[in-house]
NUKOLVO-972545 format. One record per residue (C-alpha): x, y, z; residue in three letters. Coordinates in Angstrom, 1 decimal. Example, Ala and Ser with C-alpha at 12.3 -4.5 7.8 and 13.67 -1.06 7.14 Angstrom:
BEGIN
rec c1:12.3; c2:-4.5; c3:7.8; aa:Ala
rec c1:13.7; c2:-1.1; c3:7.1; aa:Ser
***
This chain:
BEGIN
rec c1:-15.3; c2:-10.2; c3:8.8; aa:Met
rec c1:-13.6; c2:-7.1; c3:8.0; aa:Ile
rec c1:-12.0; c2:-6.3; c3:4.2; aa:Ala
rec c1:-9.8; c2:-3.1; c3:3.8; aa:Leu
rec c1:-10.3; c2:-2.8; c3:-0.2; aa:Ile
rec c1:-7.8; c2:-0.4; c3:-2.4; aa:Gln
rec c1:-8.3; c2:0.3; c3:-5.5; aa:Arg
rec c1:-4.7; c2:-0.3; c3:-7.1; aa:Val
rec c1:-3.1; c2:0.0; c3:-10.7; aa:Lys
rec c1:-1.0; c2:-2.9; c3:-9.9; aa:Gln
rec c1:-0.2; c2:-4.9; c3:-6.8; aa:Ala
rec c1:1.9; c2:-8.0; c3:-5.7; aa:Lys
rec c1:2.8; c2:-10.2; c3:-2.9; aa:Val
rec c1:6.4; c2:-11.3; c3:-1.9; aa:Glu
rec c1:7.1; c2:-14.3; c3:0.3; aa:Val
rec c1:11.2; c2:-14.7; c3:0.6; aa:Ala
rec c1:12.2; c2:-12.7; c3:-2.1; aa:Gly
rec c1:9.6; c2:-14.5; c3:-4.4; aa:Gln
rec c1:7.1; c2:-13.0; c3:-6.1; aa:Thr
rec c1:4.0; c2:-15.4; c3:-5.4; aa:Ile
rec c1:0.9; c2:-13.2; c3:-6.9; aa:Ser
rec c1:0.5; c2:-9.7; c3:-9.0; aa:Glu
rec c1:-1.9; c2:-8.1; c3:-10.4; aa:Ile
rec c1:-2.7; c2:-4.9; c3:-12.8; aa:Gly
rec c1:-6.0; c2:-2.8; c3:-12.4; aa:Gln
rec c1:-8.1; c2:-4.2; c3:-9.8; aa:Gly
rec c1:-8.7; c2:-4.1; c3:-5.9; aa:Ile
rec c1:-6.1; c2:-5.7; c3:-3.3; aa:Leu
rec c1:-8.4; c2:-7.0; c3:-0.2; aa:Val
rec c1:-6.6; c2:-7.0; c3:2.5; aa:Leu
rec c1:-9.2; c2:-9.6; c3:5.1; aa:Leu
rec c1:-9.7; c2:-10.1; c3:8.5; aa:Gly
rec c1:-11.7; c2:-12.8; c3:10.0; aa:Val
rec c1:-13.0; c2:-12.2; c3:13.3; aa:Glu
rec c1:-13.8; c2:-15.4; c3:15.8; aa:Lys
rec c1:-17.6; c2:-15.3; c3:15.0; aa:Asn
rec c1:-17.6; c2:-15.0; c3:11.2; aa:Asp
rec c1:-18.9; c2:-17.8; c3:9.2; aa:Asp
rec c1:-19.5; c2:-18.6; c3:5.5; aa:Lys
rec c1:-22.9; c2:-16.7; c3:5.3; aa:Val
rec c1:-20.9; c2:-13.3; c3:6.5; aa:Lys
rec c1:-18.1; c2:-14.6; c3:4.1; aa:Thr
rec c1:-20.6; c2:-15.0; c3:1.0; aa:Gln
rec c1:-22.0; c2:-11.4; c3:1.9; aa:Lys
rec c1:-18.7; c2:-9.6; c3:2.0; aa:Leu
rec c1:-17.5; c2:-11.1; c3:-1.1; aa:Cys
rec c1:-20.7; c2:-9.8; c3:-3.0; aa:Gln
rec c1:-20.1; c2:-6.5; c3:-1.2; aa:Lys
rec c1:-16.5; c2:-6.6; c3:-2.8; aa:Val
rec c1:-17.4; c2:-7.5; c3:-6.3; aa:Met
rec c1:-20.4; c2:-5.4; c3:-6.0; aa:Asn
rec c1:-18.5; c2:-2.4; c3:-4.9; aa:Tyr
rec c1:-18.5; c2:0.5; c3:-6.9; aa:Arg
rec c1:-15.3; c2:2.3; c3:-7.0; aa:Ile
rec c1:-14.1; c2:2.7; c3:-10.4; aa:Phe
rec c1:-14.6; c2:5.8; c3:-12.1; aa:Ser
rec c1:-16.8; c2:6.0; c3:-15.2; aa:Asp
rec c1:-16.7; c2:8.3; c3:-18.5; aa:Gln
rec c1:-17.8; c2:10.8; c3:-16.2; aa:Gln
rec c1:-15.2; c2:10.6; c3:-13.4; aa:Gly
rec c1:-17.8; c2:9.3; c3:-11.1; aa:Lys
rec c1:-17.4; c2:5.8; c3:-8.9; aa:Met
rec c1:-19.9; c2:4.0; c3:-10.9; aa:Asn
rec c1:-18.0; c2:0.6; c3:-11.6; aa:Leu
rec c1:-17.4; c2:-2.2; c3:-9.7; aa:Asn
rec c1:-14.5; c2:-4.6; c3:-10.7; aa:Val
rec c1:-15.9; c2:-6.7; c3:-12.7; aa:Gln
rec c1:-17.2; c2:-4.1; c3:-15.0; aa:Gln
rec c1:-13.7; c2:-2.8; c3:-15.8; aa:Val
rec c1:-12.3; c2:-6.1; c3:-16.4; aa:Ala
rec c1:-10.3; c2:-5.8; c3:-13.2; aa:Gly
rec c1:-8.5; c2:-8.2; c3:-10.9; aa:Glu
rec c1:-8.3; c2:-9.1; c3:-7.4; aa:Leu
rec c1:-5.4; c2:-10.0; c3:-5.1; aa:Leu
rec c1:-6.5; c2:-11.4; c3:-1.5; aa:Val
rec c1:-4.4; c2:-10.8; c3:1.2; aa:Val
rec c1:-5.0; c2:-12.6; c3:4.8; aa:Ser
rec c1:-4.5; c2:-9.7; c3:7.6; aa:Gln
rec c1:-5.4; c2:-10.7; c3:10.9; aa:Phe
rec c1:-4.5; c2:-7.3; c3:12.4; aa:Thr
rec c1:-7.4; c2:-5.7; c3:11.0; aa:Leu
rec c1:-9.4; c2:-7.2; c3:13.7; aa:Val
rec c1:-7.5; c2:-5.8; c3:16.3; aa:Ala
rec c1:-9.1; c2:-4.0; c3:19.2; aa:Asp
rec c1:-7.1; c2:-0.5; c3:19.7; aa:Thr
rec c1:-9.3; c2:1.5; c3:21.7; aa:Gln
rec c1:-6.9; c2:1.2; c3:24.9; aa:Ser
rec c1:-3.4; c2:1.1; c3:25.8; aa:Gly
rec c1:-0.4; c2:1.3; c3:23.2; aa:Asn
rec c1:-0.7; c2:-2.4; c3:22.3; aa:Arg
rec c1:-3.2; c2:-4.2; c3:20.1; aa:Pro
rec c1:-5.7; c2:-6.9; c3:21.3; aa:Ser
rec c1:-6.3; c2:-9.9; c3:19.2; aa:Phe
rec c1:-8.9; c2:-11.4; c3:21.4; aa:Ser
rec c1:-11.6; c2:-11.1; c3:18.5; aa:Ser
rec c1:-9.3; c2:-12.6; c3:16.0; aa:Ala
rec c1:-10.3; c2:-16.1; c3:14.7; aa:Ala
rec c1:-8.1; c2:-18.8; c3:15.7; aa:Pro
rec c1:-5.9; c2:-19.8; c3:12.8; aa:Ala
rec c1:-7.7; c2:-22.7; c3:11.5; aa:Gln
rec c1:-11.2; c2:-21.0; c3:11.2; aa:Leu
rec c1:-9.2; c2:-18.0; c3:9.5; aa:Gly
rec c1:-7.7; c2:-20.0; c3:7.0; aa:Glu
rec c1:-11.1; c2:-21.7; c3:6.2; aa:Glu
rec c1:-12.9; c2:-18.7; c3:6.1; aa:Leu
rec c1:-10.1; c2:-16.9; c3:4.1; aa:Tyr
rec c1:-10.1; c2:-19.7; c3:1.4; aa:Gln
rec c1:-13.8; c2:-20.0; c3:1.5; aa:Tyr
rec c1:-13.7; c2:-15.9; c3:0.7; aa:Phe
rec c1:-11.2; c2:-16.5; c3:-2.4; aa:Val
rec c1:-13.4; c2:-19.5; c3:-3.5; aa:Glu
rec c1:-16.3; c2:-17.2; c3:-3.8; aa:Cys
rec c1:-14.4; c2:-14.3; c3:-5.6; aa:Cys
rec c1:-13.1; c2:-17.0; c3:-8.0; aa:Gln
rec c1:-16.8; c2:-18.1; c3:-9.1; aa:Thr
rec c1:-17.5; c2:-14.8; c3:-9.8; aa:Ser
rec c1:-15.8; c2:-14.6; c3:-12.9; aa:Gly
rec c1:-13.0; c2:-11.9; c3:-11.6; aa:Val
rec c1:-9.2; c2:-13.2; c3:-11.9; aa:Pro
rec c1:-8.3; c2:-13.8; c3:-8.8; aa:Cys
rec c1:-4.8; c2:-14.0; c3:-7.0; aa:Gln
rec c1:-4.0; c2:-15.0; c3:-3.3; aa:Thr
rec c1:-1.2; c2:-14.2; c3:-0.6; aa:Gly
rec c1:0.0; c2:-16.8; c3:1.2; aa:Glu
rec c1:-1.8; c2:-17.7; c3:5.0; aa:Phe
rec c1:-0.1; c2:-16.9; c3:7.8; aa:Ala
rec c1:3.2; c2:-16.1; c3:5.5; aa:Ala
rec c1:5.4; c2:-13.3; c3:6.0; aa:Asp
rec c1:4.4; c2:-11.2; c3:3.2; aa:Met
rec c1:5.6; c2:-8.2; c3:1.5; aa:Gln
rec c1:2.8; c2:-6.3; c3:-0.2; aa:Val
rec c1:3.3; c2:-3.8; c3:-2.7; aa:Ser
rec c1:0.7; c2:-1.6; c3:-4.2; aa:Leu
rec c1:0.2; c2:1.6; c3:-6.5; aa:Leu
rec c1:-3.1; c2:2.5; c3:-4.8; aa:Asn
rec c1:-5.0; c2:4.5; c3:-7.6; aa:Asp
rec c1:-6.5; c2:7.7; c3:-6.4; aa:Gly
rec c1:-5.7; c2:6.8; c3:-3.6; aa:Pro
rec c1:-9.0; c2:4.9; c3:-3.3; aa:Val
rec c1:-9.2; c2:2.9; c3:0.2; aa:Thr
rec c1:-12.6; c2:1.7; c3:1.9; aa:Phe
rec c1:-13.4; c2:-0.7; c3:4.7; aa:Gln
rec c1:-16.1; c2:-2.8; c3:4.5; aa:Leu
rec c1:-17.5; c2:-5.1; c3:7.6; aa:Gln
rec c1:-20.1; c2:-7.2; c3:7.8; aa:Val
***
């Protein structure tokens, strides 16, 4: 399971020209689920996202997590994160989870995030989404479990 996390000042998701979710300061999580992922990995990745210190403290050092800055989360499914790009000019998605498992673990990841007390918005699984963001920094990390 892979999460590409971006510290944002704001982010939103649109589907068919309609805004379906929007956050202010927080983290945009692009989530890729692999076929060997399970609920244990999902919980571990959620904890890592919630505890990852990517927000600046009073001295300007990245010492604070999303909860400590009263931030929000926007979780968007993105199966292209698990693509194999090592050879050729076309990505391979052989390690991606089947749609049913991908959606199940995506929803479970969202549930885990919501139980942490951080406001959590979502994209729409398997939809053609337009994601807009104002990356703060820019600060972007790839987390994998």
